[in-house]
Every structure is written in C-alpha cells, then in structure tokens.
N, C-alpha and C positions, 0 to 999 in steps of 0.2 A: 420332162415337162408335159403335163396333161394338156391336151387340146380340148378345151371345153366346147368348141364348135362341133365336136363329135360326141358330146355327152348326150345321154338319153335318160329321161325320167319316166319310169314305168308306173302306171296308175291302174290297178285292177278295179273293175266296177261290177256291181250287181245292184240294180235298183238305186242308183245314185244320181238320178236326173236332177234332183234339187241341189246337188252340191258340185257336180262335175264342172260346170261352166266357170264358176267362181274359182275352184281349185286350179284348173288349167290356166286361167287368166293370171292368177297370182304366180304360178310357176313361170309362165312366159315373161312376166315382168321382173321376176327375181333373177332369172338366168336367161336372158334374151336369146343367146345363141344356142341354147339346148333344144333338143327335139323332145316332144312329149309323145309317149305311146300309151293310149288308152286301151286296156284289154277288157273287153266287155263279154260277160258270160250270158249272152242272150237275155238281157234284162227285160222283163215284161213291161216295165214302166217307160221304156223308150230311151234309156240312157244311151244305147248304142246308136240310135238314130240321131240324137242330139250331137253325139261325138262326131259322127260323119259330117254333120252340118258345120261343125267347128273346123274340121279338117279341110273342108272345101274352102273355107275362108282364110286358112293359115297353113302354109306349106310345112311348117315345123310341128304340126300336129298330125299324128298317124293313129290309125285305129286297127286293132286286131280283134276280129269277131270270133268268139267261140260258140259252139252249138248248144251248150248246156252249162249249168252251174255245177262244176266238177271240183270245186275247192280252190282256195287261195294259192296253195302250193302249185297246183297244176297250171294255174294262170301265169304265175311267175316263171315257172320252168319253160313254158312255151314262149313267153316274152323274152327271157334270157337267151334261149336258143336262137330266136329271131334276131335279137340285137347283136349277138356274136357273129352271125352269118352276114349281117349288114355292116359290120365293122365299127360299131359304136364302142366308145371307151372314154370316160367311165360310164357306168350304168347305175342309176339311182332307183331305189324302190320306195314308194310312199303310198299312203292311204288317200282315198278320194274324198273322205268325209269332213275334211278340215281339221282333223286331229293333229296332223303334221303340218307345221307352219312353213309355207313355201319361202318366206323371207330367210329361213335358216339354211336353205339349200347351199348358198355359197360357203357356209361354214363346214358343211359336210364335204363338199368338193375340195376345199382348202385342206381338210384333214388328211386327204390322200397324199399330200406332200409332206406331212409331218415325219420327222426322223424318228424311227423306232429301232430297237435292236435288229440288225440284219438288213436295214435299209429304210425305205419309206413304207407307209401303210398300204396294205392290200385291200383292207375293208375298214370303213368308218361307220360306226354305229351312232346314231342320234340317241343319246341316252337320257333317260329320266332320272336315273339313280346315281349319277356322279355329281360332284359339286357344281352348282350352277343349273343343273337340270331341275325341272319342276312339272307339276301337273295342274290343270285348271278344271274345276267343276267335276272332279271325280268323287263319288261317295267313298267314305273311309274303307268300307268292305272291299271295294274293287281295288283300291290302292294296296291293301295288305295282301290281297289275292295275287296281284302282280308281283309285289316284292317277294312274297313267299315262293311263288313259282320260280322266280329268278334264283333265289337263294337255294332252293331245292335242286334246281338244274345245275348250279355251280358245284354243289357237293357231289351229286351223282355222276356228273360228267367230268369233274375235276378240271374246270376251266375258271378263269379269273374275271371274265367279263361281267360287269355289274348288271347290265340290262339285257338279259339273255333273250327275252321275248320281243324286244324292240323291232318294229317293222320299218323304221326310217333308216335306210342304209345306203351307202355308196360303195360300189365295188369297182375295182380295176377289172378289165375284161380278162386279163391273164389269170386273175384269182378265180374267177368263175370257171375258166377252163380247167384250172388245176384241180379243183375239187371233184370234177366228174359229175356233171348234172344228171347223167343217166343213173347215178347211184343214189339219188335222192328219192326216197319212196314215200315220204310224207306229203299229204295233200291238204291237210287241214291246218288248225291253229299251231300244231307242233312243227310246221314247216320252218318257221323262223329259228327255232332251237336246232332243228336238224341241220340247216345250212350253216349255222354258227359252229356246231360241233364238227362238221366236216371241215370247216375252215381251220379250226384249231388242230385237228388231226393232220391236216396238210401243212401245218406249221406256217400258216399265213400270218401276216403281221396285222393285228387288229387294234384299232384305236377307238376310244369313245369320246365324243364331244357332247357337251350339254345341250339339250333342247327343251322346249316347252311343249308338253302334250296337252291338247285341249279336247275335252269331251265334245262329241258331235252335237250340233244344235238342231240340225234337220235330218230326218230319216231315222231308220231303225238300225240299231247295232246288230251285227251278226254273231256276237259273242253270246255264249251260254255256258252254264255250269258243266254240262255234259262234254262240251268241246274241251274245256280246261282239264277235266278229269282224264279224257282220252289222251291229251298231250302229256300229262304227267305220267300216265301209265307207259307211254312210249319212252319217255325219259328214263324211267326205272329200268325198262328192258334194255335200252342202250347202255346204261351205266353198268348193269350187272354183266351184260355180254362183254363189255370192254374189259371189265375186271377179270372175268373168269375164262373167256374163250380166246381173247386177243385176235379174233377174226376181224377182217376189214369191215364187214357189214353184218 
C-alpha cells in the first residue's frame, strides 16, 4: 500500500515565474498530502525567489536551488537523489509550464497499484498516445514529431511503451534505486528516453495511463529541433550498442 503522505512531486524550473505559482497551487489542491519539490536552475527571471516565498508559506513546498542551467536530466537526477535520501515514495515528475494537468496526478499515483505481470507497477507514464490520451493546441508538425520520435525509439530500443518521450511519470522509490541513477548519462531531452530504457532493461513493470497534454500558454518552450536531433542520435547509438555489443552501457 502506497503512503501518499510520503509522495513527492518534482517540478524542474528555468524561467517559469509566470507559471510556477499556478502549477504548484493546482498540485497541492489535487494531492493535498503530497510534498512539492521545485528544482530551479538559477532562473534569471526570479522563479527561484518566488518558489522560496511559496515554501515559506507552505511547509509542503520545498525548493532545491542549482547554480546553473545544466539540463533537465541533471535537475531530475539531483532531485531523485535528494528524494531517495529523504525517504519519499512514490516520486512524481512533471513540467512547470501547465502542459501536465495536476488534476490527473491521482490517476498516475493510482496506476502504481495496478496489477501487471510480476506484481504491481513500478513506473506509471502519463501517456498521450494510448486510448484516452490527447493533446491540446499542438501544431500538427509537433504532434507528428513526437509520435515519430516515440515510434523510432520503440523500434531501436525494442520496447513496447507508446509514449517514450513523456515527462509526466510516477516512480516507486525502489524502481529508481534499481536502475542505478549514477548510470544515467543523458542530461537533455533524451533523458526521458534514457530513464525508460533503463527501466525496461531492469525489467521494471511499466504502465501507461491516458493524460491530456496542453501546450503552454505563458512563457517560452525550451524545445528545439537540434535538441530532438541530438536525442534521436543517442537513441540510435543505444539501440545499435544494445544489438551488437550487449554491454550494460
């Protein structure tokens, strides 16, 4: 039985001052007994300062300050390490920009209790590409880029998960420990794929639940074509290495 009073929602930020207060407030309303950890990469717009003010007013809001913008993966890895040391379980990851709907958090947490072969789920992915999942206000080009990236990753890495690049996830603490966070070397967009691939290789039990993904209304996206290309190159390298070398990393 999961103790949601020990659940943690990790929200990385960089220049999200326009969004972070609303996102955290919605998370607190959706899962009142969860703790929120804002991980700020020294945002020049004052996101970290605002997060500190929120934490002073609410004991279930914590802030982890990093000294520079070193990538989404690095922020999550530092947060996961902190969360495991503090005894949180389960641990949720989500975006700060409003694209991940906080009202769907209970669905992700409930998914960890779903029965799958070998037991209950170790990782729940909020998926756009399973029945019931959807996207709002995305241009067609971006949708096909995301779908294509997931399809390519499934083929190269020989995994069955539909939404490979999804960033809305709930982990059991034991699952994060089992994959070896110190073996995750990706820091950018490919981090989500890297973590999922490690989960599959560790034979973790992965479940997808449908969610709605909403394009951000305020602020600027950090996504770019070069980031996507870099991620797909990494996927190609991992897939070829897995096929021909069978080395662990």
